[in-house]
Every structure is written in C-alpha cells, then in structure tokens.
N, C-alpha and C positions, 0 to 999 in steps of 0.2 A: 614214708619217712617219718611222718608224725605219729605213726602207730607204734613204733618201737618203744618209746618211753612209756606209753600207756600199757603196752603189753607187759613190760617189766614191772610196772606198778601193779598190774593185775596179778602177775605171778607172786609178787610180794604179799598182796592181800590174801591170795589163796594159801600161801605158805603160813602166814600168821594165823589165819583162820583154822587151817588144818592142824596146827600145833595145839589148838584148844585153849590158848591163853591170849587170844586177841582182845585187846582192850580198846575202848573208844579212842583213847589217846594214841595208841599204835596205829589204828586205822586212819586217824586224822593226820598223823605224821606221813604215812604212806600216801595218802591223798595229796598232801602238800608237796611231797617229792614228785608225784606224778604231774601236778599242776606246774611245778617249776620246770620239769623236763619239757613239758609242752611249750612253756614260754621260751625256754632256751632253744627249742627246735624252731619256733616261729622267728626268733631273733636271727638264728643262723640262716634261715630261708631268706629273710629280708636282706641280710648281708650278701648272700649269693646273688639275689636279684639286683642289688646295687652294683655289685662287681660286674655282672653281665651287662647292665646298662652302660657302665663306664667303658667296658670293652667294645661295645657297639659304637659308642661315640669315638673312641680311639680309631676304630676301623674306618669310620667315615672321614675323620681328619686325615688319616693316612691315604685314603683314596683321593681326597682333594689334593693333597701334596703330590701324589703320583701324577695326577692330571696336569698340575702346574709344571712339574719337572718334564713331562712329555712335551708340553707346549714350549718350554724353554729350549729343549733339545731340538725341536723342529725349527724354531726361529734361528738357533745357532747354526744348524745345518744349512738353512736357506742363506744366512749371511756368509757362510763359508763358500757356498756355490757362487754367490754374487761377487765376492772378493776374487775368487778364482777366475771368473769370467773377465773381471776388470783387469786383472793381472795379465791374462792372455792377450786381451785387447791392447794393453799398453806395450807389451812385448812385440806385437805385430807392427807397431808404428815406427 
C-alpha cells in the first residue's frame, strides 16, 4: 500500500528526466509530492488501525451485553418455572 505513492513519484521523476528538461526545482517538487503521499498513506493506515481497534472494543462490549442478556433470560425462565410450580401447588389445595 505504501509503495503506490512512491511508484507514482518514481514514474514522475522518470518522465521529467526523460523529457530532458528536469530541473532541480522540478525534482524537489516531485520529491515533496512523494513525501506527502507517504505521509498521507501513513495517516490513512493509522486511521484504519484506530477504526479496527474501536471495532474490536465494540465487539467485546457486544459480547458482554449478550452474556448479560443470556443470564437475564435464564433467570426469567427460572422465575417463570417457579411461579408455574407455585400456581399449580395453590390450585391443588
């Protein structure tokens, strides 16, 4: 991923040099563009890493919520069974 901007810059340098009118200023401009492209790529990679970390944290939070929901469901089902037994017992009296 990081090589594409450098490859483009290399092609620009080759094109300017091949045209026979490459000046130091032009080469410095191309070099500057390549450096900026590299910085932009690094920034994009950092943003992607941050997003990935946030997604992992969200997954962990969702897993904990699911565990709590499963536990609440289990408790509710146990309570329903208890109430049902109490109701049947009361009806037999």
